[in-house]
N, C-alpha and C positions, 0 to 999 in steps of 0.2 A: 680372249685371254688363253696365253697359252700357260699350263700350270705344268711344270716338272717337279718329280717327287724324286731326289736322289736316294738310291738304296746302296748298302755297301755290306759287306760281311759282318755279320753278328748283329744286324738291324733288328730294331723289334719290330715284329710285322705287321701288328695293327696299327701302329704309329705309322706307317705307311698306306695300309689298305684301307683304314680309316677313312683319311682325306682323298684316296684314288676314289671311293665308292662314292663319297659325295658330290665331286666335281664329274665324275662319271654320270651320275644321276642328273646333275645339271645339265650337261651335254644332250642327254637323251631328250629332255625337256625341252630342248631345242633352243639353249641358249648358246653363245656363242664361246664356248668354254673348250679347247682340248688338254688333256691332261695324260700325262708318260710317265712311267716308272723309269729311270736312266740309273746308269752307274759309268763312274768315270774309271773303274777296275776292268781289268782283262784276265782271264774271259768275261764277257759281257753275261756272266752268270755269278750270282751270289747267293748263299745261305743264308736264311735269318737264323737269329738267336736260337729259336722254337725247331729249327730243321726246315723251315718252308724254303724250297730254291725258287729264287727269281731268275727265270731265264729269258732271253731274247729281247735283252734290253735294250734301249737307246744308251747311245755316246754322249754323256755328261760332261759337257766340256765347258772353257770361256766361250766358244763361239757358238755353242747352242742356241735356237731361240728361244727365251722365256722371259713373260711377264711377271709371274709369281714362281716362287721356288718354295716347297714345303719341305722341310729337312725334320727326317724321323728319329729319334734316336735308339739306344739298343747297348744294353751291358755295360753301362755306366757304374751301376750299383754294384757289378760283381768285382769289382776291383782289379781285375786281368785285364792284359794286353790284347783285347777284341772290342768288336763293336766301334764305340763312338771314340773310347779312348786310344784307339789303334790309330782311329782316322784321325785323330787330332795329332797323335806323334808323327803319323806320315805326312801330314801337312797338306798334300794334294787336294784335297776335298776344302777344306778352308780356303786354300788359296783361289780354287774356282767361283766359291762363294762371295769370296771379295770382289774378285773380277765381274761379277754378276751382278752384284750391289753397285759399283762405281758405273755400271754401265746402265740403271736406271733399275732393276728388277727390284720387287718386291721380296725380301726374304721373310720367311717364317720356318718356325720349328716348334717340332711336337715333342714333350717330353724331353730328354738329355740331348735332343739336336742342339738345344742351346749351348752346349758346350762346345759344338762347331762353329756356331754363331760369334763365342764369345774367341775363339781360337783365331777365327777372320778378323777380330778386331771390327767388328761390327755393334757390339754393345755398348761399347764406351760407359760404362756405369749403369748401365739400365735404362728404364724399367724392363724387368723381364721377369719370366719364370720359367720352373721345369717341374719334373717329378717332385713333389712334397718330400723325398728321401733323399733329393741331391739338392736340396735349397742351400743349404748351409754348404758345401762345396761352391755353388754358385755363387754366393755373397763373399765368400772367402778369395773370391776373384775379382773384389769389387765391384760387382754390379749388384744394384738395389733389385730387391724381389717383394715386392708389394702384392698384398692378397689378390687372389683373382684366378680363374680357371683360363681366361684367355687377357692377355699384356697387349693390348695395340699402339705402339708407338708409331705408328704411321708408316714407313717403309720397313720396319721390324716388327714381326706380330709372332708372339710366344704363349707357348700353352701349358699346363701342368701336363700332369703322366697318362700315357696312354689312349686311354677313351677320350681324353679330352682334345685329341686331334680329331675327332668330329665336331667338336664344338669351333676348333680354330677354324676349320674348312667352312662350317656355317656361315660363322660370323665373318669370312673372309667372302663368302658368298654374297651374303647382305649387305655387304660395304658396296662390294662390282654390281651389285644387280637391285637387291630389293629386300625387304623384310617377307614380302609376298613368295619369291623365289625361295629363299632359306627355306622360309615355313614349310613350303610343300616337298621340297627334299626331306628335312627331318620327317614330317608326315609319312611320305612313300618307303622310308626306311624305319619307320614306327621307333623312332628316337626321341628320347625327352631331352630335347635341348635345353642345357642350362646356360641359357644368355646371361 
């Protein structure tokens, strides 16, 4: 399974790093998982919302191989033109996500990354979720937002805010491999998984 986590200027760092840790540990356990941080931005270096600089990133384009794309959120709640809001306005990232989905990839979103899926036309009314403080914004866009930390709608999977990205990644690991493998990774991380 080839997992790509696209990062962008203003990304919420834990939205990206939490799933990276889950899939990285799965790979270390010998599961057939490759995971990479990537960006569509140039230069291939981006600064997260809290100042962490992600460098030496892979290229995220419509042609890069991906079975699963995990889209982080970031800076939506600030209301400024940064993070997810900027990426939605610029339209490049939503376009790449749409092309990957049309090519058969599963697309998942952590936190306000759901707005990038909505901008790509992938939510089609839901169901989906996002950070609890942004739920009303997502509903205002016509997306049904049921209760749940992780909402699995087949090839579209979304999760609530920030730390729920770890739950999302564990859920996807369980879905792709087994309860045992997901539970083992959660145990290694000493993470109290909210299944």
